[in-house]
Legacy VTK file of the C-alpha trace (Angstrom):
# vtk DataFile Version 3.0
C-alpha trace
ASCII
DATASET POLYDATA
POINTS 432 float
-26.980 -1.608 36.478
-28.244 1.594 38.152
-31.111 3.711 36.802
-28.824 6.286 35.179
-26.795 3.662 33.323
-29.986 1.865 32.287
-31.415 5.126 30.921
-28.176 5.763 29.040
-28.304 2.265 27.537
-31.957 2.587 26.510
-31.405 5.978 24.860
-28.549 4.583 22.792
-30.691 1.642 21.692
-33.509 4.031 20.768
-31.124 6.012 18.553
-30.034 2.808 16.835
-33.662 1.818 16.314
-34.414 5.194 14.671
-31.430 4.660 12.386
-32.378 1.166 11.210
-35.819 2.434 10.167
-33.968 4.188 7.338
-33.405 1.919 4.296
-29.821 1.358 3.188
-28.955 3.369 0.081
-25.205 2.762 -0.240
-25.671 0.584 -3.336
-26.836 3.717 -5.189
-23.336 5.176 -5.049
-21.885 6.043 -8.453
-18.336 6.546 -9.655
-16.633 9.588 -8.165
-13.203 11.091 -7.649
-13.573 11.665 -3.901
-15.683 9.781 -1.338
-16.398 11.892 1.756
-17.509 10.320 5.062
-18.567 11.595 8.485
-21.115 11.244 11.315
-24.272 13.215 12.136
-22.360 15.032 14.879
-20.129 16.570 12.193
-23.155 18.086 10.446
-23.831 20.789 13.024
-24.772 23.629 10.649
-27.981 24.119 8.659
-28.237 25.466 5.106
-31.540 25.753 3.243
-33.092 23.482 5.852
-30.493 20.727 5.347
-27.844 19.516 7.778
-24.446 20.833 6.675
-20.947 19.797 7.712
-18.952 22.986 8.045
-15.699 21.104 7.406
-16.547 18.210 5.100
-19.040 20.124 2.952
-16.766 23.172 2.767
-13.959 20.957 1.476
-16.367 19.183 -0.874
-17.430 22.515 -2.376
-13.798 23.499 -2.973
-13.088 20.156 -4.631
-16.168 20.442 -6.858
-15.091 23.936 -7.900
-11.988 22.209 -9.258
-14.167 19.930 -11.385
-13.839 16.871 -9.133
-16.865 14.628 -8.647
-17.708 14.020 -4.972
-20.031 11.562 -3.228
-20.880 11.265 0.457
-21.342 8.319 2.802
-22.687 8.468 6.373
-21.095 6.133 8.882
-23.452 3.646 10.565
-26.344 4.596 12.882
-26.698 8.082 11.419
-30.038 9.575 10.383
-28.958 12.736 8.536
-28.840 11.023 5.158
-30.326 11.472 1.704
-32.546 14.544 1.385
-31.948 15.514 5.028
-28.330 16.559 4.506
-26.203 18.582 2.101
-24.433 16.275 -0.355
-27.140 13.599 0.056
-24.989 11.061 1.960
-25.955 7.406 1.503
-26.796 5.188 4.489
-25.700 1.766 5.695
-27.565 1.404 9.010
-29.405 -1.845 8.401
-26.347 -3.626 7.057
-24.420 -2.579 10.176
-27.266 -3.611 12.478
-27.491 -7.048 10.878
-23.766 -7.523 11.407
-24.114 -6.492 15.052
-27.059 -8.819 15.597
-25.157 -11.779 14.160
-22.209 -10.911 16.385
-24.575 -10.851 19.374
-25.690 -14.386 18.567
-22.123 -15.550 18.030
-21.100 -14.175 21.426
-23.815 -16.300 22.991
-22.196 -19.335 21.334
-18.866 -18.177 22.722
-20.225 -18.313 26.254
-21.497 -21.822 25.542
-17.977 -22.755 24.385
-19.389 -23.727 20.978
-17.328 -21.196 19.046
-13.837 -19.784 19.321
-14.168 -16.088 20.220
-11.275 -15.331 17.878
-13.524 -16.366 15.015
-16.147 -13.909 16.249
-13.658 -11.041 16.050
-12.445 -12.249 12.652
-16.025 -12.321 11.400
-16.603 -8.720 12.454
-13.384 -7.513 10.839
-14.080 -9.376 7.611
-17.669 -8.139 7.444
-16.787 -4.480 7.979
-13.901 -4.668 5.544
-16.144 -6.300 2.953
-18.613 -3.405 3.312
-15.913 -0.770 2.769
-14.425 -2.763 -0.102
-17.858 -2.693 -1.731
-18.094 1.091 -1.257
-14.691 1.633 -2.846
-15.580 -0.656 -5.744
-18.918 1.076 -6.348
-17.331 4.526 -6.437
-13.947 3.604 -7.927
-12.783 6.704 -6.033
-9.210 7.935 -6.094
-9.297 9.398 -2.584
-11.337 9.184 0.639
-11.753 12.218 2.913
-13.180 11.369 6.322
-13.782 12.720 9.792
-13.068 9.888 12.254
-12.098 7.384 9.564
-13.054 3.825 10.553
-10.104 1.417 10.974
-11.705 -1.124 8.617
-12.033 1.567 5.934
-8.358 2.462 6.342
-7.305 -1.183 6.134
-9.201 -1.824 2.902
-8.095 1.453 1.318
-4.433 0.767 2.148
-4.622 -2.592 0.377
-6.103 -0.862 -2.669
-3.542 1.964 -2.410
-6.320 4.544 -2.111
-5.337 7.450 0.152
-7.540 8.012 3.213
-7.298 11.643 4.326
-8.403 12.421 7.882
-9.835 15.934 8.076
-9.243 16.961 11.689
-12.495 18.249 13.165
-10.854 20.180 15.983
-7.996 22.546 16.715
-5.115 22.441 19.172
-4.804 18.668 19.575
-2.195 17.637 22.138
-1.214 14.874 22.708
-2.145 12.494 19.846
-5.791 11.533 20.549
-7.969 8.451 19.894
-5.218 5.977 20.758
-3.521 6.569 17.405
-0.105 6.742 19.045
-0.243 3.031 19.899
-2.652 1.798 17.194
-1.507 -0.439 14.344
-0.615 1.617 11.264
-2.851 -0.356 8.891
-5.982 0.870 10.716
-5.030 4.539 10.487
-5.510 7.070 7.680
-2.556 7.621 5.354
-2.808 11.426 5.370
-4.026 14.133 7.742
-5.313 17.615 6.986
-4.526 19.783 10.016
-6.078 23.187 10.649
-3.548 24.707 13.058
0.105 24.749 14.127
-0.349 22.797 17.374
-2.179 19.890 15.721
0.316 19.801 12.859
3.181 19.387 15.316
1.275 16.763 17.324
0.258 14.533 14.428
3.640 14.853 12.694
4.920 12.470 15.388
3.047 9.713 13.506
5.409 9.958 10.535
7.007 6.632 11.530
3.613 4.997 10.884
3.693 6.233 7.294
1.239 9.084 7.939
1.783 12.408 6.175
0.435 15.710 7.533
-0.387 18.935 5.730
-1.783 22.127 7.215
-4.482 24.061 5.409
-6.362 27.280 6.206
-9.530 26.466 8.141
-11.991 25.662 5.304
-14.962 27.010 7.295
-13.558 29.991 9.142
-11.812 31.439 6.131
-15.227 31.835 4.491
-16.144 34.314 7.244
-12.760 36.002 7.726
-11.782 36.617 4.093
-13.900 39.583 2.860
-14.119 38.222 -0.690
-15.205 34.753 0.457
-17.634 36.241 2.946
-19.511 37.934 0.116
-20.040 34.492 -1.440
-21.715 33.056 1.682
-25.398 32.120 1.499
-27.614 34.991 2.692
-28.754 33.085 5.776
-25.143 32.891 6.989
-24.361 36.565 6.482
-27.023 38.349 8.535
-27.327 38.429 12.324
-30.826 38.137 13.820
-32.384 41.444 14.866
-32.209 40.627 18.574
-28.400 40.581 18.308
-28.296 44.072 16.814
-27.585 45.628 20.194
-24.999 47.663 22.071
-25.168 45.286 25.034
-22.143 43.210 25.989
-22.520 39.733 24.459
-20.908 36.615 25.903
-20.968 33.202 24.240
-21.042 29.992 26.298
-20.174 26.820 24.375
-21.212 23.532 25.935
-19.671 20.079 25.521
-20.969 16.557 25.527
-19.338 14.086 27.910
-20.314 15.589 31.270
-23.438 13.406 31.526
-21.370 10.296 32.257
-20.347 9.429 28.692
-16.705 10.243 29.556
-15.825 8.718 32.952
-13.257 11.313 34.071
-15.765 14.146 33.470
-18.558 12.514 35.447
-19.765 14.566 38.411
-18.170 17.884 37.385
-21.511 19.203 36.088
-24.345 17.622 38.116
-26.894 18.323 35.359
-24.437 17.343 32.621
-24.667 20.728 30.906
-24.025 23.891 32.922
-22.615 24.530 36.394
-24.801 26.214 39.023
-22.140 28.897 39.495
-22.393 29.871 35.840
-26.176 30.071 36.140
-25.697 32.347 39.152
-23.341 34.474 37.040
-26.168 34.963 34.529
-28.321 36.190 37.422
-25.590 38.616 38.508
-25.214 40.150 35.017
-28.713 41.071 33.759
-27.305 43.683 31.360
-25.239 41.053 29.510
-26.719 39.099 26.590
-25.772 35.436 27.000
-25.613 33.108 23.984
-25.820 29.472 25.105
-24.573 27.139 22.360
-25.030 23.374 22.419
-22.355 21.136 20.928
-23.433 19.601 17.574
-23.583 16.191 19.277
-26.014 17.596 21.844
-27.962 19.381 19.125
-28.331 16.455 16.717
-28.678 13.349 18.894
-32.021 12.482 20.509
-30.056 11.168 23.498
-29.671 14.796 24.629
-33.323 15.860 24.323
-33.467 16.243 28.111
-30.746 18.889 27.839
-32.839 20.724 25.230
-35.692 20.830 27.739
-33.371 21.990 30.520
-31.868 24.846 28.521
-35.297 25.875 27.182
-36.566 26.278 30.741
-33.397 28.137 31.696
-33.742 30.694 28.904
-37.411 31.230 29.729
-36.437 31.995 33.316
-33.567 34.329 32.365
-34.598 36.662 29.545
-31.002 37.793 28.957
-30.243 34.346 27.422
-30.852 32.696 24.047
-29.979 29.157 23.007
-31.667 27.962 19.785
-30.285 30.419 17.245
-27.076 30.573 19.273
-26.775 26.812 18.631
-27.807 26.758 14.978
-26.359 29.913 13.386
-22.731 29.691 12.192
-20.325 30.212 15.080
-18.061 32.671 13.171
-21.078 34.874 12.422
-21.947 35.028 16.131
-18.349 35.527 17.279
-18.110 38.649 15.119
-20.473 40.292 17.635
-19.240 38.706 20.901
-17.068 40.373 23.551
-16.166 37.187 25.405
-16.451 33.408 25.367
-16.800 30.930 28.251
-16.421 27.157 28.099
-15.316 24.211 30.176
-12.640 22.893 27.810
-14.039 23.113 24.266
-11.764 23.598 21.266
-14.017 26.505 20.277
-11.506 28.500 22.335
-9.298 28.507 19.213
-12.187 29.475 16.982
-12.973 32.406 19.275
-9.309 33.475 19.226
-9.263 33.394 15.402
-11.906 36.132 15.537
-10.324 38.113 18.376
-12.661 36.927 21.144
-11.020 36.108 24.535
-12.079 32.970 26.424
-12.500 31.946 30.060
-11.828 28.247 30.753
-13.687 26.721 33.708
-13.013 22.981 33.729
-11.137 21.667 36.802
-9.369 19.254 34.423
-7.317 22.228 33.144
-5.883 23.032 36.559
-2.383 21.886 37.549
-2.340 18.094 37.768
-5.539 17.744 35.735
-5.831 15.561 32.669
-6.009 18.655 30.413
-3.440 20.816 32.203
-1.345 21.236 29.029
-4.261 22.172 26.765
-4.487 25.650 25.202
-1.030 26.633 26.450
-0.392 28.762 23.362
-3.615 30.696 23.882
-3.112 31.039 27.616
0.429 32.328 27.165
-0.672 34.953 24.618
-3.719 36.174 26.549
-6.431 34.771 24.310
-7.543 32.357 27.045
-7.662 32.651 30.837
-7.944 29.859 33.377
-10.902 30.520 35.673
-12.694 28.892 38.601
-16.269 27.771 39.135
-17.176 30.776 41.258
-19.989 33.128 40.223
-18.406 36.326 41.529
-15.081 35.581 39.821
-16.768 34.705 36.534
-18.926 37.841 36.687
-15.837 39.989 37.316
-14.202 38.551 34.179
-17.378 39.137 32.163
-17.614 42.780 33.225
-14.048 43.594 32.165
-13.676 41.409 29.059
-13.355 43.082 25.652
-12.496 41.886 22.164
-8.765 41.478 21.548
-6.967 44.174 19.551
-5.745 41.552 17.066
-6.936 38.056 16.201
-4.916 34.924 16.941
-2.888 33.816 13.934
-1.573 30.437 12.779
0.616 29.646 9.795
-1.278 30.117 6.551
-0.940 26.479 5.560
0.174 24.787 2.364
-0.936 25.823 -1.114
-4.411 24.392 -1.707
-3.817 23.344 -5.333
-0.678 21.462 -4.327
-2.514 19.959 -1.353
-5.274 18.569 -3.578
-2.671 16.892 -5.785
-1.010 15.502 -2.638
-4.331 14.077 -1.421
-4.542 11.840 -4.503
-0.997 10.522 -4.247
-0.520 7.157 -2.479
2.024 7.336 0.343
5.357 5.708 -0.366
4.888 3.379 2.617
1.214 2.564 1.959
LINES 1 433
432 0 1 2 3 4 5 6 7 8 9 10 11 12 13 14 15 16 17 18 19 20 21 22 23 24 25 26 27 28 29 30 31 32 33 34 35 36 37 38 39 40 41 42 43 44 45 46 47 48 49 50 51 52 53 54 55 56 57 58 59 60 61 62 63 64 65 66 67 68 69 70 71 72 73 74 75 76 77 78 79 80 81 82 83 84 85 86 87 88 89 90 91 92 93 94 95 96 97 98 99 100 101 102 103 104 105 106 107 108 109 110 111 112 113 114 115 116 117 118 119 120 121 122 123 124 125 126 127 128 129 130 131 132 133 134 135 136 137 138 139 140 141 142 143 144 145 146 147 148 149 150 151 152 153 154 155 156 157 158 159 160 161 162 163 164 165 166 167 168 169 170 171 172 173 174 175 176 177 178 179 180 181 182 183 184 185 186 187 188 189 190 191 192 193 194 195 196 197 198 199 200 201 202 203 204 205 206 207 208 209 210 211 212 213 214 215 216 217 218 219 220 221 222 223 224 225 226 227 228 229 230 231 232 233 234 235 236 237 238 239 240 241 242 243 244 245 246 247 248 249 250 251 252 253 254 255 256 257 258 259 260 261 262 263 264 265 266 267 268 269 270 271 272 273 274 275 276 277 278 279 280 281 282 283 284 285 286 287 288 289 290 291 292 293 294 295 296 297 298 299 300 301 302 303 304 305 306 307 308 309 310 311 312 313 314 315 316 317 318 319 320 321 322 323 324 325 326 327 328 329 330 331 332 333 334 335 336 337 338 339 340 341 342 343 344 345 346 347 348 349 350 351 352 353 354 355 356 357 358 359 360 361 362 363 364 365 366 367 368 369 370 371 372 373 374 375 376 377 378 379 380 381 382 383 384 385 386 387 388 389 390 391 392 393 394 395 396 397 398 399 400 401 402 403 404 405 406 407 408 409 410 411 412 413 414 415 416 417 418 419 420 421 422 423 424 425 426 427 428 429 430 431
C-alpha cells in the first residue's frame, strides 16, 4: 500500500471514528407518515446554523404543509444528526460499527477455514435488514423517501409493502447509474422521483423491474424561480452578500469529488484533486472577473477533504478576485442569479445553471469523443447552454471574456401534479 492509499484509508477510518462517538438515537423514532433518509453529503445547505438538505428537506416541508408527519434518519457513519441538522435526523452509527466489527472477526475465521464465508454474507444481510425492519416498526410509516436508498432497506420495505421512493439527487442521468440496470429488483426502490426529462427517460427503462417513475418540478430550484415562492424563502437565502453587489463579470466554478483517487478513471486528471493548473492560470489572466469557487457538498462536509479547504483558502488569498467560502455555502440558485458564466469538469450543476439561464463550459477530458462521459449533457450542448472546452488557459479565458447570460432559461417538462404525486407515493406498486 503506497503512502497516498494509506492516507486515504486512515482518513476514512478517522471519519468513522468521529461518527461512532455519537450515541445511537434511532430508538427515539416515533410514529410518522413518511420516513426520510439521506447522507451528510446531501445536506449541503445551511439554514439558521443547521445543515439542510435542499432536496429532502424541501420535500419534507411540502409534505408537512399537507399535514403529514415526517421523521428523518441518517444513514450510517454520518455526523450531521440531531440538533446539528434540520429535521433532527436520528443516528445509527454505533450499531453499524458493531456489525462491521463482528463481520471483521468472522472474515478472520473464514481465512482460517472455520466458517463458511456464505454465512458471513448472510449474517450481514440479516443484520442490516433487521435494523431497517426495526426502523419501519418504530415509525409504522406508510412511505419512505430516500436519497441513495440502501438495498437492505428496500428489501425489508418490499416485504412489508411499504413504498420506497428514491428522490434523485442529480439531473440529466444517462445511462442508468449505480448498477441498477443489472441489480436484483428486490434491492431497489419501488418508485423514483425524477427532476428532469433526461432522467425520467433513463430510469423509465427500469419498468420491467417493477419501478415506477414520476417527474416533479425541482423542489429546491422552484423556490428561487417562482416569484411567489421566492418571497417565502428565509431571509438568509434571499440576499446576496455585499461583495457580490458589483458590475463586474462573475463566473462560478463548481468542483467535484472523485479526482483525488476515489474514482479510478478520474485519477490523474487533476494532480491536486481539485482544480487544474490551466484554470488557475485563467484566473491570473482575468483579474477583472470575480471568480466564485464552489466546493461540492461532499468536499464541504467531510473531514477527508480538509486538505482541499486549506488549498483553496491559500488560493483565494493569493488571488483577490476569488471567493470560496460563501460561494460554497450560500444557495446555488441565489448565486446563479448574478453569474454570467459557469465552469466545471463534469458536474450536474450544468443543468442547474441552465435552469437559471447561465451558460457552462465543460472541461473534463472524459466528455471528449471516446471518453466515458461523451454522451453526457447532449441536450444542453445541442441547445447552446453548455460548451465543450479544453484545459488551456487562453481558450478558457477567451470563453470567459465573451460569455453572457442566456436570453432564456433552459426548460424541462413541468412534471406531474404534486397532489396526485403525493397520493401515488403512498400506493404500493402492483408488482411489489
